C-alpha positions in Angstrom: -19.6 42.0 70.8 -18.1 44.5 68.3 -15.7 41.7 67.1 -18.5 39.3 66.3 -20.3 41.9 64.2 -17.1 42.7 62.4 -16.5 39.0 61.6 -20.1 38.6 60.2 -19.6 41.6 58.0 -16.4 40.2 56.6 -18.0 36.9 55.8 -20.9 38.5 54.0 -18.5 40.6 52.0 -16.5 37.5 51.0 -19.6 35.6 49.9 -20.7 38.6 47.9 -17.3 38.8 46.2 -17.4 35.1 45.2 -20.9 35.4 43.8 -20.0 38.5 41.9 -16.9 36.6 40.4 -19.0 33.6 39.4 -21.6 35.8 37.7 -18.8 37.7 35.9 -17.3 34.4 34.6 -20.7 33.2 33.4 -21.4 36.5 31.6 -18.0 36.4 30.0 -18.5 32.8 28.9 -21.9 33.6 27.5 -20.5 36.6 25.6 -17.8 34.4 24.1 -20.3 31.7 23.1 -22.6 34.4 21.6 -19.7 35.9 19.6 -18.5 32.5 18.4 -22.1 31.5 17.4 -22.5 34.7 15.4 -19.1 34.3 13.7 -19.7 30.6 13.0 -23.0 31.2 11.3 -21.4 32.3 8.1 -18.5 31.0 5.8 -16.8 32.4 2.8 -17.5 30.6 -0.5 -13.8 30.7 -1.3 -13.0 28.7 1.8 -15.0 25.7 0.8 -15.1 23.0 -1.9 -18.3 21.5 -3.1 -19.4 18.5 -5.2 -22.6 17.4 -6.8 -24.2 14.0 -5.9 -24.4 11.8 -9.0 -25.1 8.2 -9.9 -22.2 5.9 -10.8 -20.0 3.1 -9.5 -17.9 3.1 -6.3 -15.1 0.7 -5.5 -14.0 -0.1 -2.0 -10.2 -0.1 -2.0 -7.2 -0.9 0.2 -4.4 1.6 0.0 -1.0 0.3 -0.9 2.3 1.6 -2.2 4.0 0.5 -5.3 7.1 0.8 -7.5 7.3 0.7 -11.3 9.7 -2.0 -12.6 10.5 -3.3 -16.1 8.3 -6.3 -16.8 11.2 -8.1 -18.4 14.6 -7.7 -16.8 17.5 -10.1 -17.5 20.4 -10.5 -15.0 23.8 -11.3 -16.6 25.9 -13.2 -14.2 29.6 -14.2 -14.2 30.0 -17.7 -15.6 33.5 -18.2 -14.1 35.6 -17.0 -11.3 37.4 -14.0 -12.7 38.1 -10.3 -12.3 36.5 -7.3 -14.1 38.9 -6.2 -16.9 37.0 -3.3 -18.4 33.5 -1.8 -18.6 32.1 -0.8 -22.0 28.5 0.2 -21.1 27.2 2.3 -18.2 23.8 2.1 -16.5 21.1 4.0 -18.6 22.7 3.2 -22.0 20.7 1.5 -24.7 22.2 -1.7 -26.0 21.5 -3.9 -29.0 21.6 -7.7 -29.2 25.2 -8.9 -29.2 26.7 -5.6 -28.0 29.5 -5.9 -25.5 28.8 -4.6 -21.9 31.9 -5.5 -20.0 35.0 -7.8 -20.3 36.4 -10.3 -17.8 40.0 -11.3 -17.2 39.6 -15.1 -18.0 43.3 -16.0 -18.1 43.0 -18.3 -15.1 40.0 -20.1 -16.5 41.8 -20.4 -19.9 44.8 -22.0 -18.2 42.5 -24.4 -16.4 40.9 -25.3 -19.8 44.3 -26.0 -21.3 45.2 -28.2 -18.3 41.9 -30.2 -18.6 42.4 -30.6 -22.3 45.9 -32.1 -21.8 44.4 -34.4 -19.1 41.7 -35.5 -21.6 44.3 -36.3 -24.2 46.3 -38.3 -21.7 43.1 -40.2 -20.7 42.5 -41.1 -24.4 46.0 -42.4 -24.6 45.5 -44.5 -21.5 42.4 -46.0 -23.0 44.2 -46.9 -26.2 47.0 -48.5 -24.1 44.5 -50.4 -22.1 42.8 -51.7 -25.2 46.2 -52.8 -26.6 47.2 -54.6 -23.3 43.9 -56.3 -23.0 44.0 -57.4 -26.7 47.5 -58.8 -26.1 46.4 -60.7 -23.0 43.4 -62.0 -24.8 45.5 -63.1 -27.7 47.9 -64.9 -25.4 45.1 -66.8 -23.7 43.5 -67.6 -27.1 46.9 -69.0 -28.3 47.2 -71.2 -25.2 43.7 -72.4 -25.9 44.7 -73.4 -29.4 47.8 -75.2 -28.1 45.5 -77.0 -25.6 43.3 -78.1 -28.5 46.3 -79.5 -30.4 47.5 -81.3 -27.3 44.0 -82.8 -26.8 44.0 -84.0 -30.4 47.4 -85.6 -29.8 46.3 -87.2 -26.6 43.2 -88.6 -28.3 45.4 -90.2 -30.9 47.6 -91.7 -28.1 44.5 -93.3 -26.5 43.5 -94.9 -29.9 47.1 -96.1 -30.4 47.2 -97.6 -26.9 44.0 -99.4 -27.6 45.2 -100.8 -30.9 48.5 -101.8 -29.4 46.6 -103.6 -26.5 44.5 -105.5 -29.0 47.6 -106.5 -30.8 49.1 -107.8 -27.6 51.8 -105.3 -27.5 50.5 -103.1 -24.7 48.8 -103.1 -21.3 45.6 -101.8 -19.9 47.5 -99.5 -17.7 48.9 -97.8 -20.8 45.3 -97.3 -22.0 44.2 -95.9 -18.7 47.2 -93.5 -18.5 46.5 -92.2 -22.0 42.8 -91.7 -21.2 43.8 -89.9 -17.9 46.1 -87.6 -19.8 43.4 -86.8 -22.3 40.9 -86.1 -19.6 43.3 -83.7 -17.8 44.0 -81.9 -21.0 40.2 -81.5 -21.7 39.6 -80.1 -18.2 42.5 -77.7 -18.6 41.0 -76.5 -21.9 37.6 -76.0 -20.3 39.2 -74.0 -17.6 41.1 -71.9 -20.2 37.8 -71.3 -22.1 36.1 -70.1 -18.9 39.1 -67.8 -18.3 38.8 -66.5 -21.9 35.1 -65.8 -21.3 35.7 -64.0 -18.0 38.6 -62.1 -19.5 36.3 -60.9 -22.3 33.8 -59.6 -19.8 36.5 -58.0 -17.7 37.9 -56.3 -20.8 34.6 -54.9 -21.7 33.9 -53.6 -18.2 37.4 -52.0 -17.9 37.1 -50.3 -21.3 33.5 -49.1 -20.5 34.7 -47.6 -17.2 37.6 -45.8 -18.9 35.3 -44.5 -21.6 32.7 -43.2 -19.0 35.5 -41.4 -17.2 36.7 -40.0 -20.5 33.1 -38.8 -21.3 32.8 -37.1 -17.9 36.1 -35.3 -18.5 35.0 -34.4 -22.0 31.7 -32.9 -20.6 33.6 -30.9 -18.0 35.9 -29.6 -20.7 32.9 -28.7 -23.0 31.2 -27.0 -20.1 34.3 -25.0 -19.3 34.7 -24.0 -22.9 31.0 -22.9 -23.0 31.6 -20.8 -19.9 34.7 -19.2 -21.5 32.6 -18.2 -24.4 29.9 -16.7 -22.1 32.7 -14.8 -20.3 32.4 -12.2 -23.1 29.5 -10.4 -21.4 27.3 -9.2 -24.2 23.6 -8.2 -24.4 21.4 -11.2 -25.2 18.5 -8.8 -26.2 18.0 -5.2 -27.1 17.1 -3.0 -24.2 18.5 -0.6 -21.6 21.3 -1.3 -19.1 19.8 -0.7 -15.7 22.8 -1.9 -13.7 26.5 -2.7 -14.3 29.3 -3.7 -11.9 31.9 -0.9 -12.6 34.5 -2.1 -10.0 37.3 -2.7 -12.5 39.8 -5.2 -11.0 37.3 -6.5 -8.5 37.1 -10.3 -8.2 33.8 -11.9 -9.1 32.7 -15.4 -8.4 30.7 -17.7 -10.6 27.0 -16.6 -10.3 27.7 -13.0 -9.2 25.5 -10.4 -11.0 27.4 -8.3 -13.4 24.7 -6.4 -15.3 21.0 -6.1 -15.8 19.2 -5.4 -19.1 15.6 -4.3 -19.1 13.0 -3.9 -21.8 11.6 -0.5 -21.2 8.8 -1.0 -23.6 6.8 -3.0 -20.9 6.4 -2.4 -17.2 4.8 -3.9 -14.1 4.2 -2.6 -10.6 5.5 -4.3 -7.4 3.1 -3.4 -4.6 3.6 -3.4 -0.8 0.9 -3.6 1.8 0.6 -4.5 5.5 0.2 -8.2 6.2 -3.0 -7.3 8.1 -4.7 -7.4 4.7 -3.0 -10.6 3.6 -6.3 -12.6 3.8 -7.9 -10.2 1.4 -5.1 -10.3 -1.1 -5.4 -12.8 -4.0 -4.4 -13.4 -7.6 -6.8 -11.8 -10.1 -7.7 -9.0 -7.7 -8.5 -5.8 -9.7 -6.2 -2.9 -9.0 -6.0 0.9 -9.8 -2.6 2.5 -10.1 -2.5 6.2 -9.7 0.3 8.1 -11.5 0.0 11.9 -10.7 -3.6 12.6 -12.0 -3.8 9.5 -14.2 -5.1 6.0 -13.3 -4.1 2.7 -14.9 -6.1 -0.5 -14.4 -4.4 -3.8 -13.7 -4.7 -7.0 -11.6 -2.7 -8.9 -9.1 -0.8 -11.7 -10.8 1.5 -12.9 -8.0 1.5 -12.7 -4.2 4.9 -13.3 -2.6 4.7 -15.9 0.2 7.3 -14.3 2.5 6.5 -11.5 4.9 9.2 -9.0 5.9 8.8 -6.4 8.6 5.0 -7.0 8.5 4.9 -6.1 4.8 3.8 -8.4 2.0 4.7 -7.8 -1.6 2.7 -8.5 -4.8 3.0 -8.0 -8.5 0.5 -6.0 -10.6 0.1 -6.6 -14.3 -1.1 -3.4 -16.0 -3.6 -3.3 -18.9 -1.5 -0.5 -20.5 2.0 -1.8 -19.8 3.7 0.7 -22.3 2.2 3.9 -21.0 4.5 6.8 -21.7 4.4 8.1 -18.1 5.8 4.8 -16.7 9.4 5.1 -15.6 11.7 2.5 -13.8 11.7 2.8 -10.0 8.8 5.4 -10.0 6.8 5.4 -6.8 3.1 5.1 -7.3 -0.1 4.7 -5.3 -1.8 1.4 -5.6 -5.5 0.8 -4.7 -6.7 -2.8 -4.3 -10.4 -3.1 -5.2 -12.2 -5.4 -2.7 -15.8 -4.6 -3.7 -17.7 -2.6 -6.3 -21.2 -1.1 -6.1 -22.6 0.0 -9.5 -25.5 2.4 -10.2 -25.4 4.0 -6.8 -25.4 7.5 -5.4 -21.9 8.9 -5.0 -20.1 12.1 -4.4 -16.5 13.2 -4.7 -14.4 12.3 -1.6 -13.1 15.0 0.6 -12.1 16.0 4.1 -15.7 16.3 5.2 -16.0 12.6 5.2 -14.4 11.0 8.2 -15.0 7.3 7.5 -17.9 6.8 9.9 -21.0 5.0 8.6 -23.3 7.8 9.8 -22.2 11.4 9.9 -23.4 15.0 9.3 -22.5 17.0 6.3 -23.6 20.4 4.9 -25.9 20.6 1.9 -25.8 23.8 -0.1 -29.1 25.4 -1.2 -28.5 28.9 -2.7 -26.6 31.0 -0.2 -27.3 28.7 2.7 -25.7 25.4 3.8 -27.8 23.2 6.1 -26.5 20.3 8.2 -27.9 16.9 7.2 -27.4 13.4 8.5 -26.3 10.9 5.8 -25.4 7.2 5.7 -22.1 6.3 4.1 -21.3 3.1 2.2 -18.2 2.2 0.2 -15.4 4.8 -0.3 -12.1 5.2 -2.1 -9.7 7.9 -3.0 -12.1 9.5 -5.5 -15.7 8.8 -4.4 -17.9 8.1 -1.4 -21.1 6.1 -1.7 -24.2 7.7 -0.2 -26.7 5.2 1.0 -29.3 7.5 2.5 -29.8 11.2 3.2 -29.1 12.7 -0.3 -30.5 12.6 -3.8 -29.0 13.1 -7.2 -28.2 16.8 -7.9 -27.6 17.8 -4.3 -24.6 20.0 -3.7 -22.6 19.1 -0.6 -19.6 20.7 1.0 -16.6 18.3 0.8 -14.0 20.4 2.7 -13.3 20.0 6.4 -16.3 21.4 8.4 -15.3 20.3 11.9 -15.2 23.9 13.1 -18.9 24.2 12.4 -20.0 20.9 13.9 -22.5 22.7 16.3 -24.0 24.9 13.6 -27.3 23.7 12.0 -27.2 26.3 9.2 -24.5 28.5 7.6 -24.7 31.5 5.4 -22.3 31.4 2.4 -20.8 34.8 1.6 
């Protein structure tokens, strides 16, 4: 009986301890909440940034990255297979038109030029010999034709003599027939020879024409090689700045390999890069803002590259102020593609307080108080946020991050 009573007492004590612990935890939590509420009801003025609601235009933008490049850059390539003999200019040096940049060892190409020149002279001699041979052959055939003509005349006289002799009773009809047959054979032989002369004339013209065409091809090849040898003196074709030069002296370069680049640093463009997710929104003529430090330059998209690499698409931006003094080659800049513009609308300077949602709460300053207010957000960019509803011109809003005060309805600004 004593053991049952003792067990009941222990159970009651245990329940009492649990209840006491729960009450203590609740009191502690309430105290913490009360302290946090008291502390969160005020904020230092130095800890916040504010902006005044005004009327203006707001552009909706897509963020992209960009690199400043010379608008005009010429690549000088090797016109021949050669090796680099010497380098006169280094990257970064200013050059004038006609000034030497580097020299190539063109001895191999020069030897090939001399060889082709000898072959060309030999081809000319072959054509001259062919013309002489063909002329001699044609002369021989023509002489034979003249001999045939004389023989025909002689045979024609023989036929007339045979006929006169037959009338005089001194000859036979067989003599006349034989003379006529000899004349006919001679006439056929002459006709055959005339056809041969005509065919030989055509053949001569074709053979000479083919030889002259082959000569012209060799002459063009020689002229092209001569032109390349002249271009092998790598000089600046325009005034500018050398942005790249191959300084590997002794290295073999092949025809078409890049040797140097010359840029006109008086005019720049921007090559932009953006995720291919936005490819359907990207198009030529699209307005662009380029941010360089605290300065903005206006421009437009003039070329969208069709290829996509690593989910990135590139595009060219033509700037309105292409010779701005702050532009430098290979400078990294921020590019903002403008997809929409709202004019004469309420706007406020963008800040950490705006999280991108269409409807959100912000704090509006009134004297030493800041009250939470629900607003509707429209377009936004790096600089401004459009306010569709909830504010009026002249309102002062806190633009810094206020996520720690999301449960407060009013704050005291100290």
